N, C-alpha and C positions, 0 to 999 in steps of 0.2 A: 179254675185258674187258681194256682198257690200265690198268695202274698206274703207269707212268712213262714220260716221254718226254724228248727232249732234242736239241740241236743238235750233231752231230759233224762229222767231216772237217775241211776247212781253215778253216771258221770257227771252230770250237773250238779249233784250234791257232793261230790268230791269223796265219794267211798265207794267207789268201783273196785273189784276184785279182778283176778285174772280170768275169771269164768264170767263176768258181767258182760252181756251184749250192749251193743249202742241202741239206744231208744231214741226215736225222733218223733217231734209233733209238728205239724203243720197246720196252717189257717188257710183255708180257701173261700173263693168267692163263686158262687154259682153264675148262670146265663141272667141276663137283664129281666127276661120274663120270669125269673123265679122270685123277683123282688116286686115286680110292678105288672099290672094287668091282670087278666082272667086266670092266667095259670099260677099267680101268687096266691091264689085261695086254697089251693092244694098244697102249699109249699109246708113241708113238716116244720115244727118248732125246734126240732133238734134234727141235726145232721152230722153224724158222727161215721167215719169208716176206720176201720183198723185192719192192718195187716200185720205180718210176723214182727216187725220192728217200728212201724210208723202209725201214729193216729192222726187222722186229719179231721178238723172241725171246720163247720162252715162259719164264716165271720161272726154272724149275728150268735149263733149257739156258743161259739168260744167266748164272745163277750158277756152272754148271760150267765156262763158258768164263772166267770171273773167276778162279776158282780155278786155272786153268792160265795165268792171266795172257795172255789173247789181247790183243794190242795194240790190235786194233780195238773191242775190246768194253769192256774195264775202263775206258776214258776215259769213259764215261756216268756212272759214279760220280763221277767229280773235275770235272766241269764248274764253271764259276762259277754261283751261286744263280740269276741271271737267264737262264741257258742251259737250265735244265731245269725240269720240272714234275712234281711229286709229283700223280699223279691220285688215287691212293687212298693215304691216310695209313699204312696198314698197312706199306707198303713203305718207309718213311722209315728203319727200322733198319737196312737194307741201307746207306744213305748214310752214316749216324751211325757204321756200323762198317766203313767203305770200306777203312781201312787194313789190315784183316784180309787183304786181297787183295794185299797188297804183299810178295811172298816171293821166295826165290831162283828160283823159277820164271820171274821176269821177266828174268833175265840171258840165259838161252838163247832166250826168246821173242823180245825186242826186238833182240839181236843176230842171231839167225837172220832175222828179218824185214827187218832193215836191210841185210844182204847180199843178199837176194832182190831188194829195191829196188835196190840197187847194180846187180844184174845187168840188171834192167830199164831203167835209166837207159843202160846200154851198148848193149843189144839191143831198140832201140824200134822202134815202128812209129807212123806219125803220122795213121792213118787215121780215128780218132774223136777227134782232138784239135781244140780250138776253132782259129780262124784265128791269133789271137795267139799262143797257145802253140806252135801248129805252126810259125810263122815264127822263134820264139825257138829251138826243138829244131833245126830245120835250119839256122840260123846258129850254133849253138854245137855241134852234133854229138853231144848226148846228150840224153836226157829230164829236162829240168829239174826237172818235177814229181815223178818217180820219186827222182831226186837230192836233192830238198829232204825227203822222207819219210826218205830214208838218214840224213842229218844229222839230222833231227828225232827219230828213233828212238833214235840212239846218244847224242845230247845228253840225251834225257830218260832214258836208263838212267844217264848220268853224273850228273845231277842227283839221281836217286832213291837212288843209292847215297852221294852226299855229304851230301845233305839228310834222306834219309827219306820225302821226299813226292813226289806225281806233279805236276811242273809242266808243263802241257800247253802253256802258251805260252813256256816258256822259250827257245825257238829261233826265235820266230818273225821276229825282224827277219834274221837270218842265212838262213833259208828263202825269206823273199821275196825277198831280193837274189839268191839262187840261182835262183829261179823266173823273175827279171827277166833271167836271162842275164848277171850282173855276175861271174860265175865260168868261167874256162874249164875245160874237161873235166879237163886234168891238175890244176889248182887244186883241183877238186872231188875228185879221187882222192887227192890229198894230204891234203886235209882229213879225208876219211872215215878214212885210213889212221891218222892221228894220233887221230883221236875214239875209233876202235875200241881202239886201244892204251890209251887213258885209260881207258876204259870197263872193259876188262879188268883194268888195274890198280886201278881204284876199287873194282871188285867184290872182287876177292881181299883188300882191305884192310877192307872194310865189314863192318857187322853183317847186311847183307841176305844173305850168303852162308850164314848160318846160320838165316835164318829161313823157317819153313815155314807153311802156312795151317793155323789150327786149326779143322780140320774139324768137329768137335763144335759149337763155336760157330756157324759157318755153317749147319749143320744145324738147330741150335735156331732161329736166325733165320728160315729158311724154314719150318719146321713152324709158328711162331708167325704169321708173314704168311698163310700159308694158312688155318690156324685163324681168324684174325681178319676175313680175306674172306668165308669160307663160314659161319662160326659167330657172328662178331661178338664173339669171347672176348678 
């Protein structure tokens, strides 16, 4: 049973190109015997299904990724209202309490993922790229899509430290310019160096550094959600 779905990827971040596909994420709940009774003993701690354009997470797996601040998963909770659909109302408290997941785990998660994207930008292959992106990458000498993700992640972290909120489209204009090939590789590297330094500095002086996830509250929300789905409580 799907309980929540939304648009993710470049469209959610405001930097989609004409070649960008629409990517979707869904959260689902399994049958009741997957959570209670003897069958629950064999339930995988992770349940993720991916098709061409849709990734589906089992509810508790989704929440566990949010607790760890997985940069690819958490954004589903921070979409604009027209970008997601609450299929089952019982899941709405997750959206209403989304700030519970804004913790110090975000620092290493965002910074680490950004640095991996930087390596991808440097050491790229063009085999699965669309024609337009491939032409830009070959002309610029680096993967502009991965580069835009590097910048987006670091700016996302900076904004989080400075404002206390997750601004998914905060880097949209700059990322669009990077993907269009308006920055040389050296300009991109310099930009990343400055953004990373800013992120480290902002984090060290922010309240986020001392913020952890209230696991009891998160657990309560999950239990209430499942009780309402299965029992109407």
